[in-house]
C-alpha positions as CSV (number, residue, x, y, z in Angstrom):
1,X,63.7,-21.0,135.4
2,X,64.4,-24.1,133.5
3,X,66.7,-27.1,133.6
4,X,69.6,-26.1,131.4
5,X,72.6,-28.1,130.1
6,X,75.6,-26.1,131.2
7,X,78.3,-27.2,128.7
8,X,76.4,-26.0,125.5
9,X,75.7,-22.7,127.2
10,X,79.4,-22.3,128.2
11,X,80.5,-23.3,124.7
12,X,78.2,-20.7,123.1
13,X,79.6,-17.9,125.3
14,X,83.1,-19.1,124.3
15,X,82.2,-19.1,120.6
16,X,80.5,-15.7,120.7
17,X,83.4,-14.0,122.6
18,X,86.3,-15.7,120.6
19,X,86.3,-13.0,117.9
20,X,86.8,-10.2,120.4
21,X,89.6,-12.1,122.0
22,X,91.3,-12.8,118.7
23,X,91.1,-9.1,117.8
24,X,93.4,-8.5,120.7
25,X,95.6,-11.4,119.9
26,X,94.2,-13.3,122.9
27,X,93.3,-17.0,122.9
28,X,90.0,-17.8,124.7
29,X,89.5,-21.2,126.1
30,X,87.2,-22.6,128.7
31,X,87.8,-25.5,131.0
32,X,84.8,-27.3,132.5
33,X,85.4,-28.9,135.8
34,X,84.2,-32.6,135.6
35,X,82.5,-32.0,139.0
36,X,80.2,-29.4,137.5
37,X,76.7,-30.7,137.2
38,X,75.5,-31.4,133.6
39,X,72.2,-29.7,134.2
40,X,71.1,-26.9,136.6
41,X,67.8,-25.2,137.2
42,X,68.5,-21.6,136.4
43,X,67.7,-18.6,134.1
44,X,69.8,-19.4,131.1
45,X,69.4,-15.9,129.7
46,X,70.7,-14.2,132.8
47,X,73.6,-16.7,133.2
48,X,74.6,-16.1,129.6
49,X,74.5,-12.3,130.1
50,X,76.7,-12.6,133.3
51,X,79.2,-14.9,131.6
52,X,79.3,-12.7,128.5
53,X,79.8,-9.5,130.5
54,X,82.6,-11.1,132.7
55,X,84.3,-12.5,129.6
56,X,84.0,-9.2,127.7
57,X,85.6,-7.4,130.7
58,X,88.4,-9.9,130.9
59,X,89.1,-9.3,127.2
60,X,88.8,-5.5,127.5
61,X,91.2,-5.3,130.5
62,X,93.8,-7.8,129.4
63,X,96.6,-5.9,127.8
64,X,99.2,-8.6,127.4
65,X,98.9,-12.1,126.3
66,X,99.7,-14.8,129.0
67,X,101.1,-17.9,127.5
68,X,100.3,-21.1,129.3
69,X,103.2,-23.6,129.7
C-alpha cells in the first residue's frame, strides 16, 4: 500500500470508461466530494479495478439515458 492521490486515479477511471459510455449514448461524469481526502494509503491497483468494474457494470446495465436537470 502507498499514499495515493485520489483525484487523478478517479479521473483516469473516468477517462478509460468514457468510450464505453459514449458507445451507448451515455455521458459519464464524476463528482468528487470536497470532503474526500486528497491522499489515502491504499492499494491503487485494487481500487482502480473495483472502480472500473463498478463503472463497467453501471454502463452495461444502463439501458436508458437519464438526463440531469
